[in-house]
N, C-alpha and C positions, 0 to 999 in steps of 0.2 A: 504492500500500501505504501503509494506515494502523496507524501506534504509539502505544501508550499508556504513560505513564508508569504504573506501578505500583507504585512505591517512594513512601516518604514524602518521599525528599526532590528537592528541583529539581536535574533534569540537562542540561548542555550540549553539544550536538550541534553540529559544524560538518565538512562535507564529504561525499564520496558515498560510500554504500554497497557493501560487496562481498555478490555473490551466488553459491552454489553449488546445484546440483540433491542431494540426499539422498531415500533411502530411510527409512522409519519407522525409529525408534532415535535412537543416537549420532549431533550436529549432526558430529563430529570425522570420520565414515565421508561425506565427500563428494566431488562432481567439481565445484571449481572452475570459475566460467566468465568469459571474457572480456569484462571491465566497460570499455564508453567510457562517461564522463563528459560529461555537457551542462551547461551551465550554470553559472553561479558560486555559491560557496557562502559562506552567511553564517551565523554565529551563532545558534542556536535554542535557545532556553530555553523546556526544559519543565517545568512544574510539577506537582507530584503531579497523578495523574488526567486532566494535558493530552495531546494529542496532537501528534504530528509528521508527517510523510508524505515518501514517495518514490514517483515513476514508475519502474516497471521496463517496458523495450519489448524482446519477444523477438522474433528471427527465427521468421517466422510457420510453421507446418507447413501442406503446401498438402492438396488432397485431400480425402476423406472415410476414416474407417477407417483403413485401411494407408496414411495420409498419407505424405506425400515431401515431401524438402527441396529445392529448385531447385537449391541447390546441389552438389546429389548426393550430400549426406554420409547417413546415416540420422539421423533425428530420435531427438530423447532426450526419454524422460517422466521422470518424479520425484513420488512422491507428498507430496514435502515440499522446501522450499528453505531454506537458511542464509544468513539475513542480516545481514553484519556492518554495525551503526551506528558511524560514527565516535565514539569515546568512552566506549562503551557495551556493546562485547562483541559477541558473536555468537548468534543468536537462531535457534531451529529454528521453521517457520509452515509451515502444511498449508493446501488450500483445507477452506471446509465440508465437499466431497462429491467424490471423484473426485481425478485426477490433471493436472499440469500439463506440455505437451510444448513443446520447441523446439528450432528447427535451428541450426547449427554452433556451439553453445556458444558465444553470445555473446550481451549483454544490454546495453541503452543505458540509463543510469540518470541522474536528474535526483539533484541535493544534498540533502539532507535540509533540510524547509519546514514553517513554522509554517502556513504556508496549504494547505488541500485543492487538487490540481490540479483542473483542469477537464477 
């Protein structure tokens, strides 16, 4: 996931994001996911119009249409997600088209990076 500093000031980020599923509307009405951090966090300086990245890996929904979770839990689908960036607040984001789905209310995250993940 890519983030762009749209302010006129340089910002400094360090750490792993929080992630929550949400509908359209207020980002305060959300369902937090259990975050498993990976990798070591380093300080990332993001100048105005600069970019930073995080990689989010969800437990995949299996099957077609009426998908299922291997764990037996019911898949969750949301139209938006709320990403909490360290030292930068929470930001509500959406796909260009459609919904995102996940199983088990878990996500694995990388720390904020100045380098786009491959």
